[in-house]
Structures are given as structure tokens and as C-alpha cells.
C-alpha positions as CSV (number, residue, x, y, z in Angstrom):
1,M,-23.5,-34.8,-6.0
2,K,-23.4,-31.0,-4.9
3,D,-24.2,-28.1,-6.9
4,R,-22.3,-26.1,-9.3
5,T,-20.8,-29.5,-10.7
6,L,-18.5,-29.3,-14.0
7,I,-18.7,-32.9,-15.5
8,I,-16.1,-33.6,-18.2
9,D,-16.0,-36.7,-19.9
10,C,-14.5,-38.1,-23.3
11,N,-17.7,-37.1,-25.0
12,S,-18.8,-33.9,-24.2
13,V,-18.7,-31.1,-21.5
14,Y,-21.8,-30.2,-19.6
15,L,-23.2,-29.0,-16.4
16,D,-25.1,-30.4,-13.9
17,N,-27.6,-27.4,-13.7
18,D,-28.3,-27.1,-17.5
19,E,-25.6,-24.3,-18.3
20,K,-23.8,-24.0,-21.6
21,C,-20.0,-24.1,-21.5
22,P,-18.8,-21.2,-23.2
23,L,-15.6,-23.2,-24.6
24,D,-15.5,-24.2,-28.3
25,K,-16.9,-27.7,-28.5
26,K,-14.3,-29.5,-31.1
27,I,-12.1,-29.6,-28.0
28,Y,-14.1,-32.2,-26.0
29,R,-15.8,-34.0,-29.3
30,G,-14.8,-37.8,-28.7
31,A,-11.7,-38.7,-26.9
32,D,-10.2,-35.4,-28.2
33,F,-10.0,-34.0,-24.9
34,L,-6.7,-36.1,-24.8
35,K,-5.7,-35.8,-28.3
36,A,-3.0,-33.7,-29.4
37,D,-5.6,-30.8,-30.6
38,I,-5.8,-29.3,-27.4
39,T,-3.4,-26.8,-26.6
40,S,-2.2,-25.3,-23.5
41,E,-3.9,-22.4,-24.0
42,D,-7.2,-24.5,-24.4
43,L,-6.4,-26.5,-21.3
44,T,-5.9,-22.6,-19.7
45,S,-9.2,-21.7,-20.9
46,L,-10.6,-25.0,-19.2
47,L,-9.2,-24.6,-15.4
48,S,-10.1,-21.0,-15.4
49,F,-13.9,-22.2,-16.5
50,Y,-14.2,-24.9,-13.9
51,R,-12.5,-23.0,-11.3
52,S,-15.6,-21.4,-10.4
53,Y,-17.7,-24.4,-9.9
54,E,-17.3,-26.3,-6.5
55,T,-16.3,-29.5,-8.1
56,C,-15.3,-31.2,-11.3
57,I,-15.8,-34.2,-12.0
58,L,-13.5,-35.9,-14.6
59,L,-14.6,-38.9,-16.7
60,P,-11.6,-40.4,-18.0
61,P,-11.4,-42.3,-21.3
62,T,-10.7,-45.9,-21.9
63,L,-7.3,-46.9,-20.6
64,L,-6.2,-47.1,-24.3
65,N,-6.6,-43.6,-24.8
66,F,-5.4,-42.9,-21.4
67,N,-2.3,-44.8,-22.2
68,N,-1.2,-43.0,-25.3
69,N,-1.9,-39.6,-23.5
70,I,-0.4,-39.4,-19.9
71,A,1.6,-36.1,-20.6
72,K,-1.3,-34.4,-21.4
73,F,-3.6,-36.1,-18.7
74,R,-1.2,-35.4,-16.1
75,E,-0.6,-31.8,-17.2
76,F,-4.3,-31.3,-16.5
77,M,-4.3,-33.0,-13.0
78,D,-1.4,-31.0,-11.8
79,R,-2.9,-27.7,-12.5
80,C,-6.3,-28.9,-10.8
81,T,-7.0,-26.6,-7.8
82,K,-10.9,-27.8,-6.9
83,P,-11.8,-31.0,-5.5
84,T,-11.3,-33.5,-8.4
85,M,-13.1,-36.9,-8.3
86,I,-13.2,-39.3,-11.3
87,K,-16.1,-40.4,-12.4
88,I,-16.5,-44.2,-13.7
89,N,-19.5,-44.7,-15.9
90,S,-21.1,-47.0,-19.0
91,F,-19.9,-50.4,-17.8
92,E,-22.9,-51.8,-18.5
93,G,-22.3,-54.0,-15.6
94,K,-19.0,-55.2,-16.7
95,Y,-17.3,-55.4,-13.8
96,S,-13.6,-56.7,-15.1
97,E,-13.1,-53.2,-16.6
98,L,-12.9,-52.1,-13.3
99,N,-9.2,-53.3,-12.7
100,E,-8.2,-50.9,-15.7
101,Y,-9.2,-47.9,-13.5
102,F,-7.6,-49.5,-10.3
103,I,-4.5,-49.4,-12.3
104,F,-5.5,-45.7,-13.4
105,L,-5.5,-45.0,-9.7
106,D,-2.3,-46.5,-8.7
107,F,-1.0,-44.0,-11.6
108,L,-2.7,-41.2,-10.1
109,S,-1.2,-41.7,-6.5
110,I,2.6,-42.4,-8.0
111,N,2.6,-40.0,-10.4
112,L,0.2,-36.8,-8.4
113,G,1.1,-37.7,-5.2
114,R,-1.9,-36.8,-4.0
115,S,-5.3,-39.0,-3.5
116,V,-8.2,-38.7,-6.0
117,D,-12.1,-40.0,-5.6
118,I,-13.2,-42.5,-7.9
119,V,-17.3,-42.2,-8.1
120,L,-19.3,-45.1,-9.8
121,D,-22.5,-44.9,-11.4
122,A,-24.1,-47.4,-9.1
123,C,-27.1,-47.9,-11.9
124,S,-24.1,-48.7,-14.4
125,L,-22.7,-51.4,-12.5
126,G,-26.4,-53.1,-12.8
127,L,-27.9,-52.0,-9.5
128,E,-31.1,-50.3,-8.8
129,H,-31.4,-46.7,-7.4
130,N,-31.8,-48.1,-3.9
131,S,-30.4,-51.6,-4.2
132,D,-28.3,-52.8,-1.1
133,V,-24.5,-51.9,-2.0
134,S,-22.8,-54.5,0.0
135,D,-22.5,-57.0,-2.9
136,V,-20.7,-54.0,-4.8
137,K,-18.2,-53.2,-2.1
138,N,-17.2,-56.7,-1.4
139,Y,-16.4,-57.3,-4.9
140,L,-14.4,-53.9,-5.2
141,Y,-12.6,-54.6,-1.9
142,S,-11.3,-58.3,-3.5
143,R,-10.5,-56.8,-6.4
144,N,-8.7,-54.0,-5.0
145,K,-4.9,-54.0,-6.0
146,T,-3.8,-50.3,-5.1
147,K,-3.4,-49.0,-1.4
148,L,-4.8,-45.9,-2.7
149,I,-8.4,-47.3,-2.0
150,T,-9.0,-47.5,2.1
151,N,-13.1,-47.0,2.1
152,I,-16.0,-47.4,-0.2
153,E,-19.2,-45.2,0.9
154,P,-22.6,-44.1,-0.9
155,A,-22.3,-40.5,-2.1
156,D,-26.3,-40.7,-2.9
157,K,-28.8,-43.1,-4.6
158,N,-27.1,-43.0,-7.7
159,F,-23.4,-42.8,-6.7
160,L,-21.0,-44.7,-4.7
161,I,-17.5,-42.9,-3.8
162,I,-14.3,-44.6,-3.5
163,G,-11.3,-42.8,-2.4
164,G,-8.4,-42.6,-0.1
165,D,-9.6,-40.2,2.5
166,T,-9.3,-42.0,5.8
167,N,-11.9,-42.6,8.8
168,H,-14.2,-43.9,6.1
169,R,-15.7,-40.4,5.4
170,T,-16.1,-39.0,2.0
171,L,-14.8,-35.2,1.4
172,G,-18.1,-33.8,1.3
173,H,-18.2,-35.2,4.8
174,F,-15.0,-33.9,6.0
175,L,-16.3,-30.3,4.9
176,E,-19.3,-30.1,6.5
177,K,-18.0,-31.2,10.0
178,A,-14.9,-29.0,9.8
179,N,-17.1,-26.3,8.6
180,E,-19.5,-26.7,11.9
181,A,-16.2,-27.1,14.4
182,F,-15.1,-23.8,12.8
183,H,-18.0,-21.8,13.3
184,E,-18.7,-22.9,16.8
185,K,-14.9,-21.8,17.6
186,D,-13.5,-25.6,18.1
187,Y,-10.8,-24.6,16.3
188,Q,-9.0,-27.4,17.4
189,T,-11.5,-29.9,15.8
190,S,-11.5,-28.0,12.8
191,A,-7.8,-28.0,12.3
192,E,-7.5,-31.6,12.6
193,M,-10.0,-32.2,10.2
194,F,-9.3,-29.4,7.7
195,R,-5.7,-31.4,7.3
196,D,-7.7,-33.9,6.1
197,V,-9.2,-32.3,3.4
198,I,-6.5,-30.1,2.0
199,T,-4.6,-33.2,1.0
200,I,-7.4,-33.8,-1.7
201,C,-8.6,-30.3,-2.3
202,H,-6.4,-27.1,-2.4
203,D,-9.3,-24.4,-2.5
204,P,-8.0,-21.4,-1.2
205,D,-11.1,-20.6,1.4
206,I,-10.3,-24.4,3.0
207,L,-6.8,-23.3,3.1
208,D,-7.5,-20.3,5.1
209,K,-9.9,-21.8,7.6
210,F,-7.6,-24.6,7.9
211,S,-4.3,-22.3,8.6
212,L,-6.7,-19.6,11.1
213,S,-7.8,-22.8,12.8
214,C,-4.2,-23.8,13.8
215,I,-3.3,-20.2,14.6
216,Y,-6.3,-20.0,16.9
217,S,-6.0,-23.6,18.5
218,R,-1.8,-22.9,18.4
219,S,-1.6,-25.9,16.3
220,Y,1.7,-24.8,15.3
221,E,3.2,-27.9,13.9
222,L,0.2,-29.5,12.5
223,L,0.2,-26.1,10.2
224,I,4.1,-26.6,9.2
225,D,3.7,-30.2,8.7
226,A,0.5,-29.5,6.3
227,Y,2.4,-26.5,4.5
228,E,5.9,-29.0,4.3
229,L,3.8,-31.8,2.7
230,L,2.1,-29.3,0.1
231,V,4.6,-26.6,-0.7
232,N,6.1,-28.8,-3.8
233,S,2.2,-29.4,-5.4
234,C,0.0,-26.1,-4.4
235,R,0.4,-22.6,-4.5
236,F,-0.3,-20.5,-1.6
237,N,-1.3,-17.2,-1.4
238,F,0.3,-14.5,1.0
239,T,-2.0,-14.9,4.2
240,F,-1.3,-18.8,4.3
241,L,2.4,-17.8,4.1
242,S,2.1,-15.0,6.7
243,R,0.7,-18.0,9.3
244,V,2.9,-20.7,8.5
245,G,5.7,-17.8,9.3
246,F,4.6,-16.9,12.3
247,A,4.2,-20.9,13.3
248,Y,7.8,-21.5,12.7
249,L,8.4,-18.4,14.9
250,K,6.3,-19.9,17.3
251,E,8.2,-23.1,16.8
252,G,11.8,-21.5,16.8
253,D,12.9,-22.0,13.6
254,L,14.1,-18.3,12.5
255,L,15.0,-19.3,9.0
256,L,12.4,-20.8,7.7
257,A,10.1,-17.9,9.6
258,R,12.0,-15.7,7.7
259,Q,11.9,-17.6,4.3
260,S,8.0,-18.0,4.5
261,L,7.2,-14.1,5.9
262,E,9.6,-13.1,2.8
263,S,7.6,-14.9,0.3
264,S,4.4,-13.5,2.0
265,I,5.6,-10.0,1.9
266,N,6.7,-10.2,-1.3
267,I,3.3,-10.7,-2.7
268,N,1.4,-8.2,-0.6
269,S,3.6,-6.0,1.3
270,E,0.7,-4.4,3.3
271,Q,0.2,-6.4,6.0
272,P,1.2,-5.2,9.3
273,V,0.8,-8.3,11.3
274,A,3.3,-10.1,9.1
275,L,5.9,-7.2,8.7
276,F,5.4,-6.8,12.5
277,N,6.5,-10.7,12.8
278,L,8.9,-10.2,10.2
279,G,10.4,-7.5,12.2
280,K,10.9,-9.7,15.5
281,V,12.7,-12.4,13.2
282,Y,15.1,-10.1,11.6
283,Y,15.8,-8.5,15.2
284,S,16.3,-11.7,16.5
285,L,18.9,-12.8,13.5
286,G,20.8,-9.4,14.4
287,L,19.1,-7.6,11.5
288,L,18.7,-4.2,12.9
289,E,18.2,-2.1,10.0
290,R,15.7,-4.6,8.2
291,S,13.8,-5.2,11.7
292,F,13.5,-1.5,11.8
293,E,12.1,-0.8,8.3
294,C,9.3,-4.0,8.7
295,L,8.0,-3.0,12.4
296,N,8.0,1.1,11.0
297,Y,6.3,0.0,7.7
298,S,3.9,-1.9,10.1
299,L,3.4,0.9,12.3
300,I,2.3,2.9,9.7
301,L,-0.8,0.4,8.2
302,R,-1.3,-0.3,12.0
303,N,-0.7,1.9,15.3
304,D,-0.1,-0.7,17.5
305,V,1.4,-0.6,21.1
306,E,3.9,-3.9,20.9
307,C,5.2,-3.0,17.7
308,R,5.7,0.7,19.0
309,S,7.7,-0.2,21.7
310,L,10.1,-2.9,19.8
311,I,10.8,0.0,17.7
312,D,11.7,2.1,20.7
313,S,14.0,-0.7,22.4
314,L,15.3,-1.2,18.9
315,F,16.3,2.9,18.3
316,T,17.4,3.2,22.2
317,E,20.0,0.2,21.1
318,N,21.3,1.7,18.0
319,Q,20.6,5.0,16.6
320,N,22.0,5.5,13.9
321,L,20.1,2.8,12.0
322,R,19.4,3.3,8.5
323,M,16.3,1.9,6.3
324,V,16.3,-1.3,4.4
325,P,13.7,-0.7,1.3
326,L,11.7,-4.4,1.5
327,K,11.7,-5.9,-1.9
328,N,8.6,-5.2,-2.9
329,S,7.9,-2.4,-0.8
330,I,10.1,0.4,-3.2
331,V,11.2,3.3,-1.4
332,S,13.2,6.0,-2.6
333,P,16.5,6.1,-0.2
334,D,15.5,10.1,0.0
335,V,12.8,8.9,2.3
336,C,12.9,7.4,5.9
337,L,10.4,5.9,8.2
338,G,10.2,7.7,11.9
339,R,9.7,6.2,15.3
340,K,6.0,7.3,15.3
341,G,5.1,6.0,11.7
342,E,5.5,8.8,10.0
343,L,7.7,9.7,6.8
344,F,10.9,12.0,6.6
345,L,12.5,13.5,4.1
346,Q,16.2,12.6,4.4
347,G,18.1,13.3,1.5
348,G,17.5,14.2,-1.9
349,A,19.9,17.5,-3.1
350,H,19.4,19.0,-0.1
351,K,20.9,16.3,2.3
352,I,19.1,16.7,5.5
353,K,20.4,14.0,7.3
354,D,23.8,14.8,6.7
355,F,23.1,18.7,7.4
356,S,21.2,17.7,11.0
357,S,23.7,15.5,12.1
358,G,26.8,17.9,11.6
359,N,28.1,16.0,9.1
360,K,28.0,18.5,6.6
361,E,27.5,22.3,7.0
362,A,26.4,25.3,4.4
363,E,29.3,26.7,2.7
364,I,29.8,30.3,4.3
365,S,29.1,32.0,0.7
366,S,25.5,30.6,1.2
367,I,24.9,32.0,4.8
368,N,26.6,35.4,3.5
369,N,23.7,35.5,0.6
370,F,21.0,34.5,3.0
371,F,21.6,37.4,5.7
372,E,22.4,40.0,2.6
373,N,19.4,39.3,1.0
374,I,17.3,39.8,3.8
375,S,19.4,42.7,4.6
376,N,18.8,44.2,1.2
377,R,15.0,43.4,1.0
378,K,14.4,45.0,4.1
379,K,16.0,48.3,2.8
380,I,14.0,48.3,-0.6
381,C,11.1,47.9,1.6
382,L,11.7,50.7,4.1
383,E,12.4,53.2,1.7
384,N,9.0,52.7,-0.1
385,G,7.4,52.6,3.6
386,T,6.6,49.1,2.9
387,K,6.3,46.7,5.6
388,Y,8.6,43.4,5.2
389,L,9.4,40.0,7.0
390,H,10.9,36.9,5.9
391,V,9.7,33.2,6.9
392,V,11.7,30.0,7.3
393,F,9.3,27.2,7.5
394,P,10.9,24.4,9.6
395,D,11.4,21.0,8.2
396,N,9.6,18.4,9.3
397,S,12.7,16.7,10.7
398,S,13.3,19.6,13.1
399,I,9.6,20.0,14.4
400,S,9.6,16.1,15.2
401,R,13.5,15.6,15.8
402,C,12.5,12.9,18.6
403,S,10.8,10.9,15.9
404,F,13.6,11.4,13.1
405,P,15.6,8.1,13.0
406,Y,18.9,9.6,13.0
407,V,21.1,11.7,14.7
408,F,19.6,15.1,15.0
409,N,22.4,17.9,16.5
410,E,20.5,21.2,15.0
411,S,18.4,22.4,12.1
412,Q,19.6,24.3,9.4
413,Y,18.5,27.8,10.1
414,E,19.9,27.1,13.7
415,N,23.4,25.8,12.2
416,Y,22.7,29.8,10.1
417,V,22.2,31.6,13.6
418,R,24.9,30.0,15.7
419,R,27.9,30.7,12.4
420,F,26.9,34.2,12.1
421,P,25.6,35.8,15.7
422,N,25.4,39.2,15.1
423,F,22.9,39.5,12.6
424,N,19.5,40.6,13.8
425,T,17.2,38.5,13.0
426,T,13.9,40.4,13.7
427,D,13.1,40.9,10.5
428,I,13.2,36.8,10.3
429,L,10.1,34.4,11.4
430,Y,11.2,30.7,12.5
431,P,8.0,29.3,14.1
432,L,9.9,26.3,15.3
433,K,8.8,26.3,18.8
434,P,5.3,27.2,18.4
435,L,4.8,24.1,15.9
436,S,7.1,21.8,18.2
437,E,4.7,22.9,20.8
438,I,1.3,21.7,19.7
439,S,2.6,19.0,17.9
440,E,3.8,17.7,20.9
441,K,0.5,17.2,22.6
442,G,-0.7,14.5,20.0
443,G,-3.4,13.4,18.3
444,I,-4.4,14.2,14.7
445,E,-6.0,17.9,15.8
446,N,-2.5,18.5,16.8
447,E,-0.3,17.3,13.9
448,V,1.2,20.2,12.7
449,V,3.2,18.5,9.8
450,L,1.8,15.9,7.2
451,K,2.9,12.3,8.1
452,G,3.2,11.6,4.5
453,D,4.1,14.3,3.1
454,S,7.2,16.9,3.3
455,H,5.1,20.2,3.8
456,L,3.0,21.0,7.2
457,S,-0.5,20.4,7.8
458,D,-3.9,22.7,7.9
459,V,-3.3,22.4,11.3
460,G,0.7,23.6,11.0
461,Y,-0.3,26.7,8.8
462,R,-3.0,28.3,10.8
463,V,0.2,28.2,13.5
464,I,2.3,30.5,11.5
465,L,-0.4,32.4,10.3
466,E,-1.0,33.3,14.0
467,A,2.8,33.9,14.2
468,L,3.0,36.0,11.3
469,L,-0.1,38.2,12.3
470,T,1.7,39.1,15.5
471,S,4.9,40.3,13.8
472,L,2.9,42.0,11.1
473,E,-0.1,43.1,12.5
474,G,0.8,43.8,16.3
475,E,-1.6,43.2,18.9
476,A,-4.6,43.5,16.6
477,S,-3.6,40.0,15.8
478,D,-5.4,38.0,18.1
479,S,-8.9,39.8,17.0
480,L,-8.0,38.7,13.2
481,T,-7.1,35.0,14.0
482,S,-10.0,34.9,16.0
483,Q,-12.5,36.2,13.3
484,I,-11.0,33.7,10.8
485,F,-10.9,30.3,12.5
486,N,-14.4,31.0,14.8
487,D,-16.7,28.0,14.7
488,V,-19.2,29.9,12.2
489,N,-16.6,30.4,9.7
490,A,-14.4,27.8,9.6
491,T,-14.7,23.9,9.9
492,Y,-12.2,21.0,9.3
493,S,-12.7,18.0,7.9
494,Q,-10.7,14.3,8.1
495,S,-9.8,12.7,5.3
496,S,-6.8,10.1,3.4
497,Y,-4.5,11.5,1.4
498,V,-1.5,10.2,-0.3
499,G,1.4,12.9,0.1
500,D,4.7,13.1,-2.0
501,L,6.6,11.1,0.5
502,G,4.2,8.5,0.5
503,V,3.9,7.9,-3.2
504,K,7.8,7.2,-3.0
505,Y,6.2,3.8,-1.9
506,K,5.3,0.8,-3.8
507,P,1.9,0.5,-3.0
508,H,1.8,3.7,-1.9
509,I,0.8,4.8,1.9
510,K,-1.8,6.6,2.8
511,F,-2.6,8.8,6.0
512,E,-5.1,10.6,7.9
513,R,-5.0,14.5,8.1
514,L,-7.5,17.6,8.6
515,T,-8.5,19.8,6.1
516,F,-9.5,23.4,6.6
517,C,-12.7,24.6,4.8
518,H,-13.5,28.2,5.1
519,V,-16.9,30.1,3.9
520,Y,-14.7,32.7,2.3
521,D,-12.3,30.5,0.3
522,T,-11.8,32.0,-3.0
523,T,-10.1,30.3,-6.0
524,P,-6.7,32.1,-7.5
525,L,-6.0,32.8,-11.0
526,N,-3.2,31.6,-11.9
527,N,-0.5,32.2,-14.9
528,G,-0.9,28.1,-16.2
529,I,2.9,27.7,-15.4
530,L,2.8,23.9,-14.8
531,S,6.2,23.5,-13.1
532,N,7.9,25.3,-10.0
533,D,9.6,28.9,-10.6
534,G,7.6,31.2,-12.4
535,L,4.1,30.5,-11.2
536,V,2.1,33.0,-10.2
537,R,-0.9,33.4,-8.1
538,I,-3.4,36.1,-7.7
539,W,-6.1,36.1,-4.7
540,E,-8.7,38.4,-4.3
541,N,-11.1,38.4,-1.5
542,E,-14.0,40.9,-1.3
543,N,-14.7,39.4,2.3
544,S,-11.4,39.8,3.7
545,L,-10.6,41.7,6.8
546,I,-7.5,44.1,6.0
547,D,-8.0,46.1,3.0
548,K,-4.2,46.0,1.8
549,V,-1.9,44.3,-1.0
550,V,0.7,41.6,0.2
551,L,3.0,40.5,-2.8
552,V,4.9,37.2,-1.6
553,F,8.3,35.7,-2.8
554,S,8.9,32.4,-2.0
555,D,8.3,28.6,-2.6
556,S,5.5,25.8,-1.8
557,Y,5.1,26.4,1.3
558,F,4.3,29.9,1.3
559,N,2.1,28.7,-2.0
560,F,-0.1,27.0,0.5
561,M,-0.3,30.0,3.0
562,S,-1.5,32.5,0.5
563,R,-4.6,31.0,1.2
564,Y,-4.6,31.7,4.8
565,L,-3.5,35.2,3.9
566,S,-6.2,36.0,1.4
567,L,-8.6,35.6,4.3
568,V,-6.9,38.3,6.2
569,Y,-5.6,40.5,3.1
570,K,-8.0,41.4,0.0
571,R,-5.4,40.7,-2.4
572,V,-2.1,38.6,-2.0
573,I,0.1,38.2,-5.0
574,F,2.5,34.8,-4.9
575,C,5.2,34.3,-7.3
576,R,7.1,31.1,-6.9
577,T,10.9,32.2,-7.0
578,R,14.0,32.1,-4.7
579,Y,14.5,35.4,-5.8
580,F,13.2,39.0,-4.5
581,H,12.5,40.4,-8.3
582,K,12.9,44.5,-7.7
583,E,10.8,45.0,-11.1
584,V,8.0,43.4,-9.4
585,F,7.9,45.2,-6.4
586,D,8.0,48.5,-8.1
587,N,5.0,47.8,-10.4
588,I,2.7,46.2,-8.0
589,N,3.9,48.8,-4.8
590,P,2.6,46.5,-2.1
591,D,1.9,47.1,1.4
592,I,3.5,44.0,2.5
593,V,6.4,42.2,0.9
594,L,6.8,38.4,2.5
595,T,9.7,36.3,1.3
596,G,10.2,33.0,2.8
597,N,11.8,29.3,1.8
598,A,11.6,26.0,3.2
599,E,14.5,25.2,5.6
600,R,16.2,22.5,3.5
601,Y,16.7,25.4,0.6
602,L,19.1,27.0,3.1
603,S,21.8,23.8,2.2
604,H,22.8,26.4,-1.0
605,V,21.4,30.0,-1.2
606,N,21.9,32.3,-4.1
607,S,22.6,36.1,-3.8
608,D,19.5,38.1,-5.3
609,D,21.8,40.1,-7.7
610,R,21.4,36.6,-10.0
611,A,17.8,37.2,-10.4
612,A,16.7,37.6,-13.9
613,L,13.2,39.9,-15.1
614,F,10.7,37.7,-13.5
615,N,8.7,37.3,-16.5
616,C,11.7,35.5,-17.9
617,Y,10.7,32.5,-16.7
618,Y,7.5,32.3,-19.5
619,E,10.9,31.6,-21.9
620,M,11.7,28.5,-20.0
621,K,8.3,26.7,-18.8
622,E,5.6,25.3,-20.3
623,I,2.4,27.1,-19.8
624,N,-1.0,26.1,-20.1
625,E,-2.7,28.6,-22.5
626,D,-6.1,28.3,-21.2
627,Q,-5.1,29.6,-17.2
628,Y,-3.1,31.9,-18.6
629,L,-5.9,33.8,-20.4
630,G,-7.6,34.3,-17.4
631,F,-4.6,35.5,-15.5
632,Y,-3.9,37.8,-18.3
633,N,-6.9,39.5,-18.6
634,K,-6.7,40.3,-14.6
635,A,-3.1,41.1,-14.6
636,L,-4.0,43.8,-17.5
637,E,-6.4,45.1,-15.1
638,L,-4.3,46.1,-12.6
639,N,-1.4,47.0,-14.8
640,Y,0.7,43.9,-13.7
641,N,2.7,44.2,-16.5
642,T,6.0,42.7,-15.1
643,L,4.0,39.3,-14.4
644,L,2.9,39.1,-18.0
645,M,4.2,37.1,-20.7
646,P,7.2,39.3,-22.4
647,R,6.2,40.7,-26.1
648,G,7.9,39.7,-29.3
């Protein structure tokens, strides 16, 4: 017999390579294997143990014990997945007892619905190791009372094998020949031979080779027939189900293709080929929204030309598609998939889809507050000889609006300007044009937005820095950006990441990005606030290009941008807030003030008149005391008391 064979009889459990069974021997003493004291847990342990072996040989008890414990034995056999053989020994030449095991075989064939081979110890039948077995064959055939046995072949010197295989071949012989055909890429032959094996053996590796052989040889009917034969007695993995679904699709049975592919996706949703095929099925069934979801998710996992083409056709037919999350790919309704496989924020508190489509507009009070805030900030800065600039960071959907899977009429900032046309916007930077132009070039080196995140990429922040320096430093901006981004000082490295939109999926979706690295990068001090508003970061860089202090009031976009600013300016103080805090400005007395907001925050804008003292945030936020201590010492040294925790 093969190596790694586990043998179970009613007296003991032993292994053919002298390993010791780790299970409690009391279970297997005498006929206890089938008696009441073996529990379902014991049965599970036994099955788990023997599945690591290529073959399990079961030595049944006497017919009396068997008849008394049919339910227990059937439970064991029902849960067997490896090749299972029945070995009969210790007959001492008493041929009459074979009749009992023919009855036993009848039971198996009727109740289990599959053939089970019998292995006979030739010696125990009164034969020598090398004896002619023809007399035994003749005897067994003459006594055969079951249709299950169709062949009797020698297994080796000591054993005969009786079983239900066709063509008079043993299971091992079939496996050997099937594997040979598979490795020689004779997939038609391997498909047919594996088909005979899997009726007895449900090993996942064999099922995988069988299904793959059927796909490669286009033997779709053979795969479908085998699946329908085994579906009630075998547990299939997601790969097998995916191939069965593809076979149904090729045969034109869309409903059964959908059933198999959905079952596969519910086990593992990260299958680009299965998702693509399921998308095609949904498309043919007219379920366009589900088709769009599957195809886009497939495109994320594997950039495929055929998939992209089908998405374009689907989107052309219906531009108002909405996403229907897959059962096992749980995604927030606030996130959608774009036509090029990227993720977009579409809902949430800021209702990006509603604003961009024109179904919703910001209230006029928000527009008035926005422009009045800009005017008042500009006035305060002018009175103190301080440069001022406000940056509106375009949403990803505004930059890549051709990929956004919904109607896009105008961005929120464009809506503001259209409804308030007389305002002088020279102090507002909205770098949509340069970002869009670079994004249209394609390639990861031109991805200005992160495909799995609601923020910009390092490539995008570089574009904004160049535009920002042009506004602040005029003609010197080209020289400054050249010094920062020259090959000696700066490099980009590629890595994978899961962004704030990718985490909305289950499992999470990873993308590739370019990360900027600079020799003069510094680590900022921060005040330890563990949530958004109230966070402060102080960047100091002795190697900066300009000896100026920059004060920033903004959100997470400028938080990321501050790192770039610190390469240009000696000190950058970033304050996470939506307001301009006059007391902080007076205390720090900066050379430059920058304010900014993500475009989606234009959905609602408050007046700066509502701003409380900045250090009041400490009373509302959780703080990392260790981080705050280092920050406190630096702020105290700089006399930035308005950024410190209030006393008392």
C-alpha cells in the first residue's frame, strides 16, 4: 500500500510507518470504535487526524458489531473525504465469512451512494505471498452477490483489492495515469480519468486537477455531470465552484451559473476571474447594478482589458448605476467603485454624489460664510504684513470625474463660484486643472489621487506645493521646487497600502502607491490629541530653503501637506481646525498664514465668529500625555502659550 497509510481496526489504531497515534487509545480498544462511548468529538478528532494521510484503511468489526452500530459507522463514512478502503483480514482460510462482507458492501453502496474498495489479506485467505490468486478470484466471483464489485486485481504481494472501479483498474492506477496525463497537458485524458477517481476520492487536490482539466479541455459537460453527481455528498472549495459556474456559463445555463459563482464568491470574494464571470452572468440577466459591482471589484483585483471593456459598455448604457455590495464583500454605502477600478467617497455626511449631480446645493448661508471668512482673514493678515492664501483641495471625484460612476455636473467649489460670481478669488487656490492634467497621463507616476483613499497621493501634494509656491513666492517658486525634488535629495518608492476607503471592504482592498522620501525629512512634535480638531503639529527644519514661519489652520489635507512645507520653510505650525483663531495668530505672529479645506467640507461652512479659543479643544479631547510633554516643552520655549493646555 502507499506510504502514509492510517489503518483502523476494532482492536487498535496503528500507522504503517510506526508513528504513534496521538489520540486516546481507549476509543479503539476491542470493538469500542463503534460502541456508545465514542462521541462526536472523538469522531471529529479521528477524522482530523487521519486526513493528513493519503489512505485510510478501515478494518470493520464482525458483522454482529457492525449491525448493532450502523448509525455510528455511517456517520464516520459520511464524513470521510480521503480514499477509504475496507481491509478484511484474520479469516484463517474460512471463505464462508466473505459472504458477510458482501452484505457489508451492499450496505455501503446503498446507503453511501459511492463505491468502497475491499482489500483482502491474501495470506489470511490461505495463500502464500507469491501464490497464484486465480482460484481466489474465481471463488470470489462465484460468491459475488453484489453489483458493486466489478473487478478483482492484485494490490501487491500481500493484498488483493476488490472494488467498484470500472475498466478493472485500482484507484492508485487511475491516479497515476491521470496525473501523468495532467503533467503532459493531455487535459482531455486527465479529465476523463480524474472523473473516475473522484467518484471514490473527494480529495481537494484531485478535484482541483479534475476541474482544471475540464476547463482546459473545454469538457464543460463532464465537469457539470460530476458536480451534479457529487453535490450532495461532497463539500467543494471556492475554486471548484467557480469553475463549475464558468462551465454552466459556457453551456448557457445562466441561473445555475449564477448559483455556483455566488456560492464561490460567498466563500472567498477576492477572486477576479469568478467576479468577472459573475458580472457577465448578471449582465446577461439584466442585473446591471450587480454586474457593475462585480466587474469593478474584479478590475481592482486584476487589471484586465476585457473586464474594462465590458465596464465601459455597461456604463455607456446606464450612467446612473448604483453599487450593490456583494454578500461577502461588505462595503459602506458611502463608497463606490470607479470605472478605472479606483474607489470614491460618494456619500456620508457630505453627500458628494448628491452635490456633484446637482440634486443638492449648499445653502446660501454657507457660501456667504465661506467668502466672508476669506475676506476677514485676508484683512487681518494684511494689517499685520502677513501673506495669506486659502487652498480648496479638490475631491477625488472632481479630479477624476470621468471615472466617477455617477452623473457629475460640477464640483462644489465650481458651484460656489457660479453662485457668487463677484467675489475676488485671487486669494483662493483651487488646483483642479494641474491635478487633472497630470492624472489624465496615466500610470502610477501620475496618480495624483490615492486609488483606495479619499486623500491625494504624494504625487498630488507635490503638484499642489508647486502651485502654492507660485502664489506665495512668485518667480522663485521654480528654483525652490527644483531644489526640493532633484534626484539627489528626493526619491519615490512603491509600496502597497490599504486606504480609508479600502478598509470599507471586507476583506480590505490593497492598492499600490508611490511614497515620497527626502533626505531632509523631519519628525514633527504634536500635542497628543488623538482625534481630529485640536491636533497641533510643529515642524522644525534647519535645512529649509526659506527662514520663515508658516501658520496653518486646516484639515487632514494640509496636515499631510505640512511635511512638504517644512522642506521649504524653517518652521511650520499646523492646527487642525475649520476656523481662523485670531489669538493663535497674534501669539505666533507668522510670516505666512495658510487656511484650507477639503472640497467636500463646502457642503456646510460656519462663520469664523463661532470659533472658540483654540486651547479649549483640550477640554473635549483625549490626549496622549507622553506626546504632549515633548510638545509642551517646545511650545513653552517658543512662547506659544495659545497652543498649550489651559491652566486650572
